C-alpha positions in Angstrom: 132.5 71.4 75.0 135.9 72.5 76.3 138.7 69.9 76.4 142.4 70.8 76.4 144.1 68.3 74.1 147.6 69.8 74.3 149.0 72.4 76.6 152.3 74.3 76.4 153.6 76.6 79.1 156.8 78.8 78.8 158.4 81.0 81.3 155.4 81.1 83.6 156.7 81.2 87.2 158.9 78.1 87.6 157.4 76.3 84.6 159.9 77.2 81.9 159.3 74.9 79.0 156.5 72.4 79.7 154.4 70.4 77.2 151.4 68.3 78.3 148.9 65.9 76.8 146.2 65.6 79.4 143.4 63.1 79.8 139.9 64.2 78.8 138.8 63.1 82.3 140.5 63.7 85.6 144.2 64.8 85.7 146.0 64.7 89.0 149.2 66.6 89.6 151.2 65.5 92.7 154.1 67.2 94.2 155.7 68.4 97.4 155.1 72.1 98.3 156.6 74.8 96.1 157.3 72.6 93.1 154.9 74.2 90.6 151.6 72.4 90.8 149.6 75.5 91.7 151.5 77.4 88.9 150.0 74.9 86.5 146.5 75.6 87.7 147.2 79.3 87.6 148.5 79.0 84.0 145.4 77.3 82.7 143.2 79.8 84.5 145.3 82.6 83.0 144.8 81.2 79.5 141.0 81.2 80.0 140.7 84.6 81.8 143.7 86.6 80.7 144.5 87.2 84.3 145.7 85.4 87.4 143.6 84.5 90.5 146.7 85.1 92.7 148.2 88.4 91.6 147.7 91.5 89.4 151.5 92.0 89.0 152.8 90.6 85.7 156.4 90.3 86.8 155.4 88.0 89.6 154.2 85.3 87.1 157.1 85.7 84.6 160.0 83.3 85.2 163.1 84.9 86.7 165.3 86.7 84.2 162.7 86.4 81.5 160.8 89.2 79.8 157.5 87.5 79.0 155.5 84.3 79.3 153.6 82.3 76.8 150.8 79.8 77.3 149.0 77.9 74.4 146.6 75.1 74.1 144.7 73.1 71.5 141.1 73.1 72.5 139.0 71.2 70.0 139.5 72.9 66.6 140.9 76.1 68.2 144.5 76.8 68.9 144.7 79.6 71.5 147.8 81.4 72.6 148.5 84.1 75.2 151.8 86.0 75.2 152.2 88.6 78.0 154.9 90.9 79.2 155.0 94.1 81.2 154.2 96.1 78.0 152.5 93.6 75.7 149.5 91.5 75.8 148.9 89.3 72.7 145.9 86.9 72.3 145.7 84.8 69.2 143.1 82.2 68.1 144.1 80.0 65.2 147.0 82.4 64.5 144.7 85.3 64.2 145.2 88.1 66.7 142.1 89.1 68.8 141.5 92.0 71.2 138.7 90.5 73.2 139.4 88.4 76.3 135.8 87.2 76.2 136.7 85.2 73.0 139.2 83.3 75.1 136.6 82.6 77.8 134.1 81.3 75.3 136.6 78.7 74.0 138.1 77.9 77.4 135.5 78.3 80.1 137.2 77.4 83.4 135.7 77.0 86.8 138.2 77.1 89.7 137.9 75.7 93.2 140.8 76.9 95.4 141.2 78.3 98.9 143.6 80.7 97.3 140.8 82.5 95.5 138.6 82.3 98.6 135.4 80.5 99.4 132.3 82.1 98.1 130.2 81.4 101.2 131.2 84.1 103.7 133.6 85.4 101.1 134.0 89.0 100.0 131.3 90.7 97.9 133.9 91.1 95.1 134.6 87.3 95.1 130.9 86.6 95.0 130.3 88.9 92.1 133.3 87.3 90.3 131.8 83.8 90.4 128.2 85.1 89.8 129.2 87.0 86.7 131.4 84.2 85.4 128.2 82.1 85.2 126.1 85.0 83.8 128.6 85.5 81.0 128.5 81.8 79.9 124.7 81.8 80.0 124.3 85.2 78.3 127.6 86.1 76.5 126.5 89.6 75.4 126.6 90.4 79.1 130.3 91.1 78.8 129.5 94.1 76.6 126.9 95.3 79.2 129.5 95.1 82.1 132.0 97.0 80.0 129.5 99.7 79.3 128.5 99.9 83.0 132.1 100.3 84.1 132.7 103.1 81.5 129.5 104.9 82.6 130.4 104.5 86.3 133.8 106.0 85.7 132.4 109.0 83.9 129.8 109.6 86.6 132.4 109.5 89.4 134.6 112.0 87.4 131.7 114.4 87.2 130.9 114.0 90.9 134.5 114.7 91.9 134.5 117.8 89.7 131.0 118.9 90.8 129.7 119.0 87.3 126.0 118.5 88.1 124.6 119.7 84.8 126.3 116.8 82.9 125.0 114.0 85.1 121.6 113.6 83.6 122.8 111.8 80.4 125.0 109.5 82.3 122.3 108.7 85.0 120.1 107.6 82.1 122.8 105.4 80.7 123.6 103.9 84.1 120.0 103.1 84.8 119.7 101.3 81.4 122.7 99.1 81.9 122.1 98.5 85.6 118.6 97.2 85.0 120.0 94.8 82.3 122.7 93.6 84.6 120.3 93.0 87.5 117.9 91.1 85.2 120.7 88.9 84.0 122.0 88.2 87.5 118.5 87.4 88.9 117.6 85.1 85.9 120.9 83.3 86.3 120.5 82.7 90.1 116.9 81.4 89.4 118.3 78.9 86.9 121.0 78.0 89.4 118.5 77.3 92.2 116.4 75.1 89.9 119.5 73.2 89.0 120.4 72.7 92.7 117.0 71.1 93.2 117.2 68.8 90.2 117.8 65.0 90.3 121.3 65.5 88.8 122.3 67.3 92.0 121.1 64.6 94.3 124.6 63.0 94.6 125.9 66.2 96.2 123.5 65.8 99.2 125.9 63.4 100.9 128.5 66.2 101.2 126.4 68.0 103.9 123.3 67.4 105.9 120.0 69.2 105.0 121.2 70.4 101.6 117.6 71.6 100.9 118.2 74.2 103.7 120.9 75.9 101.6 119.6 79.1 100.1 121.1 82.3 98.6 119.5 85.7 98.0 120.6 88.4 95.6 121.4 91.8 96.9 121.6 94.2 93.8 123.8 96.9 95.4 120.9 99.4 95.2 118.9 100.6 98.3 115.8 98.5 99.1 113.4 101.2 97.9 114.8 100.9 94.4 113.3 98.4 91.9 116.6 97.1 90.5 115.1 95.8 87.3 113.2 99.0 86.5 115.3 101.4 84.4 113.0 104.4 85.1 112.9 103.8 88.9 116.7 103.6 89.0 117.0 106.9 87.0 114.5 108.6 89.3 116.4 107.5 92.4 119.7 108.8 91.0 118.1 112.2 90.2 116.5 112.4 93.6 119.8 111.9 95.3 122.0 114.0 93.0 123.0 116.5 95.7 123.9 113.7 98.2 126.1 112.1 95.5 127.8 115.4 94.7 128.6 115.7 98.3 129.9 112.1 98.6 132.0 112.6 95.4 131.3 109.0 94.1 128.5 106.6 93.4 128.3 104.5 96.6 125.6 102.1 95.4 124.9 100.2 92.2 125.7 97.0 90.3 129.4 97.2 91.4 128.2 96.8 95.0 126.1 93.7 94.4 126.3 90.8 96.8 124.9 87.3 97.4 123.7 86.4 100.9 124.0 82.7 101.8 121.8 81.0 104.4 122.0 77.4 105.7 119.6 75.9 108.3 118.3 79.4 108.9 121.8 80.6 109.8 123.5 83.5 108.1 126.8 82.6 106.4 128.9 84.4 109.0 127.6 82.0 111.7 128.5 78.8 109.7 131.6 76.8 110.6 134.5 76.9 108.2 133.7 73.3 107.3 130.1 74.3 106.3 131.4 77.3 104.4 133.9 75.4 102.3 131.5 72.5 101.6 128.6 74.8 100.6 131.0 76.9 98.4 132.0 73.7 96.6 128.4 72.7 96.1 127.7 76.2 94.7 130.6 75.9 92.2 129.6 72.4 91.1 126.0 73.5 90.6 127.3 76.2 88.3 129.2 73.5 86.3 126.1 71.4 86.1 123.9 74.3 84.9 126.4 75.2 82.1 126.6 71.6 81.0 122.8 71.5 80.8 123.0 74.7 78.7 125.5 72.9 76.3 128.6 74.7 77.7 131.0 72.3 79.3 133.6 74.0 81.3 137.0 72.8 82.5 137.3 72.5 86.2 140.5 73.5 88.1 140.9 72.2 91.7 143.9 73.3 93.7 145.0 71.7 97.0 141.6 70.3 97.9 142.9 67.6 100.2 144.0 70.3 102.6 140.4 71.3 103.0 138.4 68.1 102.6 138.6 64.5 103.7 139.1 61.7 101.1 135.5 60.6 101.2 134.2 64.1 100.1 137.0 64.4 97.6 135.9 61.2 95.9 132.2 62.3 95.9 133.2 65.5 94.1 135.5 63.8 91.6 132.9 61.1 90.9 130.3 63.8 90.3 132.6 65.5 87.8 133.5 62.2 86.2 129.8 61.5 85.7 129.4 64.8 84.0 132.4 63.9 81.7 134.1 67.2 82.7 137.9 67.6 82.1 139.4 68.3 85.5 142.9 69.4 86.6 143.5 68.8 90.3 146.6 69.2 92.5 147.6 67.2 95.6 150.7 66.7 97.7 150.5 63.0 96.8 150.1 61.2 100.1 146.6 59.8 99.4 146.7 58.6 95.9 145.1 55.2 96.7 141.9 56.9 97.8 141.4 58.2 94.3 141.4 54.8 92.6 137.7 54.9 92.0 138.0 57.8 89.5 141.1 56.4 87.8 142.9 59.8 87.3 145.8 60.3 84.9 148.6 61.2 87.4 151.5 63.5 86.7 154.5 64.3 89.0 155.7 67.9 89.3 159.3 68.3 90.5 160.9 71.7 90.5 158.8 73.0 87.6 159.1 69.8 85.5 155.9 67.9 84.8 156.1 64.3 83.7 153.8 61.2 83.9 153.8 59.6 87.4 155.6 56.3 87.6 
């Protein structure tokens, strides 16, 4: 179970030296625009993922005139710390340096709901894979090693294709087939568990967010052509060999697990035909179902919600927060502060953010 007991942020965007003791329940951060509330969400996300959901450029998240940032937290018995500069990336757990980001993610699993990262329904395939594989990792943690192997094999295959080295492809095709089949099995198994969770009694309270929730469905697209059995290692290998000349001509592998997608359907309509309101509500239901599944599997994530009031009305916000409260999930949420009275039912711990300074709300 992940709960941040203490949080320290130094030189991260406009959060220079901030210390925080959050509630184990819902923590609400209110501020006007450009005061640092989203930076707080980004900092917690960074600590759990070793990356930002807003930018890939390190200097953009380091405070002006500083060389590095530091974020640390006490999470149960673990003290985790991340120090990052343009040339250095140091992760430590209980003062012991580690090299594996997945260890951070195991201690601090974080699920984020933010328009900044993009909605998953009618979102980009990359964003869909990101959310899908976040769930897969927390259900089957050795999947991180499989993904790492896949990316290495894919890189080597593309180099060979670019350099027209056909004779060396056979070994790497075998390796790709093996890891692709494993990735596809993991993704399919996870989505099956997710669908079962969405139909459970625990999910019933989410039905009030949208009409006909039982008509919400999603199908996995493996990234391989339809004639390929994506879970059969031998079938994948044979397809690669059969199409070797076409791949050499293309100079890169234009199908595979790195091209996977999820296709969402609601009331028999494809996701691209859904209204923005339907897309955002269904996205949130998908994210919350992931949280519920992990809790049932004894992994309780931290939930980050940024600027939800700009996307949903107060009734829906309260339903979402009451759902999280019932799951006893630690939540960090931002708001511009004009609707605090509507959140009385969940009794959040409220903080004010003013020009990068975080303090308890009066």
